[in-house]
MARLUM-959462 format. One record per residue (C-alpha): residue number from 0; x, y, z. Coordinates in steps of 0.25 Angstrom, whole numbers, plus 5000, padded with zeros to 4 digits. Each point is the difference from the previous one (the first is absolute). Layout:
<recs>
rec nr = NUM; u = X; v = Y; w = Z
...
</recs>
This chain:
<recs>
rec nr = 0; u = 4329; v = 4916; w = 4568
rec nr = 1; u = 4995; v = 4986; w = 4998
rec nr = 2; u = 4999; v = 4990; w = 5012
rec nr = 3; u = 4999; v = 4985; w = 4998
rec nr = 4; u = 4994; v = 4993; w = 5012
rec nr = 5; u = 5003; v = 4985; w = 5001
rec nr = 6; u = 4992; v = 4992; w = 5009
rec nr = 7; u = 5006; v = 4986; w = 5003
rec nr = 8; u = 4990; v = 4996; w = 5010
rec nr = 9; u = 4988; v = 4991; w = 4996
rec nr = 10; u = 4993; v = 5003; w = 5014
rec nr = 11; u = 4992; v = 5012; w = 4996
rec nr = 12; u = 4994; v = 5008; w = 5011
rec nr = 13; u = 5007; v = 4990; w = 5010
rec nr = 14; u = 5014; v = 5004; w = 4995
rec nr = 15; u = 5008; v = 5009; w = 5010
rec nr = 16; u = 5010; v = 5004; w = 4989
rec nr = 17; u = 4989; v = 5004; w = 4990
rec nr = 18; u = 4993; v = 5008; w = 5011
rec nr = 19; u = 5012; v = 5008; w = 5003
rec nr = 20; u = 5004; v = 5002; w = 4986
rec nr = 21; u = 4986; v = 5005; w = 4996
rec nr = 22; u = 5000; v = 5010; w = 5012
rec nr = 23; u = 5013; v = 5005; w = 4994
rec nr = 24; u = 4993; v = 5001; w = 4986
rec nr = 25; u = 4988; v = 5008; w = 5006
rec nr = 26; u = 5010; v = 5010; w = 5007
rec nr = 27; u = 5008; v = 5001; w = 4987
rec nr = 28; u = 4988; v = 5003; w = 4991
rec nr = 29; u = 4997; v = 5012; w = 5009
rec nr = 30; u = 5014; v = 5005; w = 5000
rec nr = 31; u = 5002; v = 4998; w = 4985
rec nr = 32; u = 4986; v = 4999; w = 4993
rec nr = 33; u = 5006; v = 5002; w = 4986
rec nr = 34; u = 5008; v = 4987; w = 5001
rec nr = 35; u = 4995; v = 4988; w = 4993
rec nr = 36; u = 4999; v = 4987; w = 5009
rec nr = 37; u = 4999; v = 4987; w = 4993
rec nr = 38; u = 4997; v = 4988; w = 5009
rec nr = 39; u = 5004; v = 4985; w = 4997
rec nr = 40; u = 4996; v = 4988; w = 5008
rec nr = 41; u = 5010; v = 4989; w = 4997
rec nr = 42; u = 4990; v = 4989; w = 5004
rec nr = 43; u = 4989; v = 5006; w = 4990
rec nr = 44; u = 5010; v = 5003; w = 4989
rec nr = 45; u = 5002; v = 4990; w = 4989
rec nr = 46; u = 5015; v = 5001; w = 5000
rec nr = 47; u = 5007; v = 4993; w = 4988
rec nr = 48; u = 5008; v = 4987; w = 5004
rec nr = 49; u = 5015; v = 5002; w = 4999
rec nr = 50; u = 5002; v = 4986; w = 4994
rec nr = 51; u = 5008; v = 4993; w = 4990
rec nr = 52; u = 4996; v = 5009; w = 4988
rec nr = 53; u = 5001; v = 5013; w = 5008
rec nr = 54; u = 5014; v = 4996; w = 5005
rec nr = 55; u = 5004; v = 4996; w = 4986
rec nr = 56; u = 4995; v = 5013; w = 4995
rec nr = 57; u = 5009; v = 5007; w = 5010
rec nr = 58; u = 5012; v = 4992; w = 4997
rec nr = 59; u = 4998; v = 5002; w = 4985
rec nr = 60; u = 5001; v = 5015; w = 5002
rec nr = 61; u = 5013; v = 4998; w = 5009
rec nr = 62; u = 5006; v = 4992; w = 4989
rec nr = 63; u = 4996; v = 5008; w = 4988
rec nr = 64; u = 4991; v = 4989; w = 4995
rec nr = 65; u = 4986; v = 5002; w = 4993
rec nr = 66; u = 4988; v = 4996; w = 5007
rec nr = 67; u = 4991; v = 4989; w = 4996
rec nr = 68; u = 4986; v = 5003; w = 4999
rec nr = 69; u = 4997; v = 4993; w = 5013
rec nr = 70; u = 5011; v = 5008; w = 5007
rec nr = 71; u = 4996; v = 5013; w = 4994
rec nr = 72; u = 4986; v = 4998; w = 5005
rec nr = 73; u = 5005; v = 4997; w = 5014
rec nr = 74; u = 5010; v = 5011; w = 5001
rec nr = 75; u = 4990; v = 5010; w = 4996
rec nr = 76; u = 4991; v = 4996; w = 5012
rec nr = 77; u = 5012; v = 5002; w = 5009
rec nr = 78; u = 5003; v = 5014; w = 4993
rec nr = 79; u = 4986; v = 5005; w = 5003
rec nr = 80; u = 5002; v = 4997; w = 5015
rec nr = 81; u = 5014; v = 5007; w = 5000
rec nr = 82; u = 4995; v = 5012; w = 4993
rec nr = 83; u = 4989; v = 5002; w = 5009
rec nr = 84; u = 5009; v = 4999; w = 5012
rec nr = 85; u = 5010; v = 5010; w = 4993
rec nr = 86; u = 4989; v = 5010; w = 4997
rec nr = 87; u = 4999; v = 5003; w = 5015
rec nr = 88; u = 5008; v = 5011; w = 5008
rec nr = 89; u = 4995; v = 4995; w = 5014
rec nr = 90; u = 4997; v = 4986; w = 5005
rec nr = 91; u = 4993; v = 4995; w = 5012
rec nr = 92; u = 5000; v = 4985; w = 5004
rec nr = 93; u = 4991; v = 4993; w = 5010
rec nr = 94; u = 5008; v = 4987; w = 5004
rec nr = 95; u = 4996; v = 4990; w = 5010
rec nr = 96; u = 5011; v = 4990; w = 5005
rec nr = 97; u = 4998; v = 4986; w = 4995
rec nr = 98; u = 5010; v = 4989; w = 5005
rec nr = 99; u = 5010; v = 5011; w = 5004
rec nr = 100; u = 5000; v = 5006; w = 4986
rec nr = 101; u = 4990; v = 5006; w = 4990
rec nr = 102; u = 4988; v = 4994; w = 4993
rec nr = 103; u = 5002; v = 4992; w = 4988
rec nr = 104; u = 4992; v = 5009; w = 4991
rec nr = 105; u = 5009; v = 5012; w = 5004
rec nr = 106; u = 5012; v = 4991; w = 4997
rec nr = 107; u = 4994; v = 4997; w = 4986
rec nr = 108; u = 4998; v = 5015; w = 4998
rec nr = 109; u = 5015; v = 5002; w = 5003
rec nr = 110; u = 5004; v = 4990; w = 4991
rec nr = 111; u = 4993; v = 5007; w = 4989
rec nr = 112; u = 5004; v = 5014; w = 5002
rec nr = 113; u = 5015; v = 4998; w = 5003
rec nr = 114; u = 5005; v = 4999; w = 4986
rec nr = 115; u = 5014; v = 5004; w = 4994
rec nr = 116; u = 4999; v = 5012; w = 4991
rec nr = 117; u = 4986; v = 5004; w = 5005
rec nr = 118; u = 5002; v = 5002; w = 5015
rec nr = 119; u = 5015; v = 4998; w = 5002
rec nr = 120; u = 5012; v = 4999; w = 4991
rec nr = 121; u = 5014; v = 4993; w = 5001
rec nr = 122; u = 5013; v = 5003; w = 4994
rec nr = 123; u = 5014; v = 4995; w = 5003
rec nr = 124; u = 5005; v = 5014; w = 5003
rec nr = 125; u = 4988; v = 5005; w = 5008
rec nr = 126; u = 4995; v = 4987; w = 5006
rec nr = 127; u = 4985; v = 5000; w = 5003
rec nr = 128; u = 4992; v = 5013; w = 5000
rec nr = 129; u = 4985; v = 5002; w = 5003
rec nr = 130; u = 4993; v = 5008; w = 4990
rec nr = 131; u = 4988; v = 5004; w = 5008
rec nr = 132; u = 5007; v = 5012; w = 5006
rec nr = 133; u = 4993; v = 5012; w = 5006
rec nr = 134; u = 4988; v = 4992; w = 5005
rec nr = 135; u = 4995; v = 4997; w = 5015
rec nr = 136; u = 4993; v = 4989; w = 5007
rec nr = 137; u = 4993; v = 4997; w = 5012
rec nr = 138; u = 4998; v = 4986; w = 5005
rec nr = 139; u = 4990; v = 4996; w = 5011
rec nr = 140; u = 5005; v = 4987; w = 5006
rec nr = 141; u = 4990; v = 4991; w = 5009
rec nr = 142; u = 5006; v = 4989; w = 5008
rec nr = 143; u = 4992; v = 4990; w = 5010
rec nr = 144; u = 5012; v = 5000; w = 5009
rec nr = 145; u = 5011; v = 5010; w = 5004
rec nr = 146; u = 5012; v = 5000; w = 4991
rec nr = 147; u = 5006; v = 5014; w = 5004
rec nr = 148; u = 5007; v = 4994; w = 5012
rec nr = 149; u = 5015; v = 4997; w = 4998
rec nr = 150; u = 4998; v = 4985; w = 5003
rec nr = 151; u = 4990; v = 4999; w = 4989
rec nr = 152; u = 5005; v = 5009; w = 4989
rec nr = 153; u = 5007; v = 4988; w = 4993
rec nr = 154; u = 4986; v = 4994; w = 4997
rec nr = 155; u = 4995; v = 5012; w = 4993
rec nr = 156; u = 5001; v = 4997; w = 4985
rec nr = 157; u = 4988; v = 5010; w = 4997
rec nr = 158; u = 5005; v = 5014; w = 5002
rec nr = 159; u = 5015; v = 4998; w = 4996
rec nr = 160; u = 4996; v = 4993; w = 4987
rec nr = 161; u = 4991; v = 5010; w = 4995
rec nr = 162; u = 5009; v = 5011; w = 5003
rec nr = 163; u = 5011; v = 4993; w = 4993
rec nr = 164; u = 4992; v = 4998; w = 4988
rec nr = 165; u = 4995; v = 5015; w = 4999
rec nr = 166; u = 5014; v = 5005; w = 5003
rec nr = 167; u = 5006; v = 4990; w = 4989
rec nr = 168; u = 4990; v = 5007; w = 4990
rec nr = 169; u = 5005; v = 5014; w = 5004
rec nr = 170; u = 4989; v = 5004; w = 5010
rec nr = 171; u = 5009; v = 5005; w = 5011
rec nr = 172; u = 4989; v = 5007; w = 5009
rec nr = 173; u = 4992; v = 4989; w = 5006
rec nr = 174; u = 4992; v = 5003; w = 5013
rec nr = 175; u = 4994; v = 4989; w = 5009
rec nr = 176; u = 4989; v = 4999; w = 5010
rec nr = 177; u = 5000; v = 4987; w = 5008
rec nr = 178; u = 4987; v = 4994; w = 5007
rec nr = 179; u = 5004; v = 4989; w = 5010
rec nr = 180; u = 4995; v = 4992; w = 5006
rec nr = 181; u = 4987; v = 4997; w = 4994
rec nr = 182; u = 4998; v = 4987; w = 5006
rec nr = 183; u = 5010; v = 4996; w = 5011
rec nr = 184; u = 4995; v = 5011; w = 5010
rec nr = 185; u = 4985; v = 4997; w = 4997
rec nr = 186; u = 4989; v = 5009; w = 4994
rec nr = 187; u = 5001; v = 5012; w = 5009
rec nr = 188; u = 5015; v = 5001; w = 4998
rec nr = 189; u = 4998; v = 4999; w = 4985
rec nr = 190; u = 4989; v = 5010; w = 4999
rec nr = 191; u = 5009; v = 5010; w = 5008
rec nr = 192; u = 5012; v = 4998; w = 4991
rec nr = 193; u = 4991; v = 5002; w = 4988
rec nr = 194; u = 4995; v = 5013; w = 5005
rec nr = 195; u = 5014; v = 5005; w = 5003
rec nr = 196; u = 5005; v = 4996; w = 4987
rec nr = 197; u = 4988; v = 5007; w = 4993
rec nr = 198; u = 5004; v = 5013; w = 5007
rec nr = 199; u = 5014; v = 4998; w = 4996
rec nr = 200; u = 4995; v = 4998; w = 4986
rec nr = 201; u = 4992; v = 5013; w = 5000
rec nr = 202; u = 5012; v = 5008; w = 5004
rec nr = 203; u = 5009; v = 4993; w = 4990
rec nr = 204; u = 4990; v = 5004; w = 4989
rec nr = 205; u = 5003; v = 5015; w = 5003
rec nr = 206; u = 5015; v = 4998; w = 4995
rec nr = 207; u = 4999; v = 4990; w = 4990
</recs>
């Protein structure tokens, strides 16, 4: 198995989501020492822009048109990111909540990997179909406030969005560990919540 760890936090050791995700990985290594683990920090990774040439390259494929040289170069950069993601059997995400959603670097990554013919397909008969079947993901979500209460769930555009995207690509088994609140309750509450999430992550590693 190959596991791809995608860290969407720029906070380093201060990141609650990364602390919990890395505790999971430490336990996972002990459980499955032969598996390959590849780590990617999206704030350190030089991701290609999904800009005009890349978008034109995508639509050239959809419309059966040959790429220009600029489009071909841009599309090859996108393909490298997609193929790296597709090469994994398991995924672990460390995802802080930013403005009720996900960090912009993770959204950029999503816009690169969600591509027709690569991670999903469409036909008039079958509709949309995810192509990354048989895979599994764990997402560690950290939030400064508490969004699990019924009156606050409508503000959460972090967990539902990522799970929608993964499911759209065919990753049906998506597990979650939520760390909240990391700010609203003060540092002692935050530390207690992180410690509990670390224990949950270590247990989850045994069945992942």
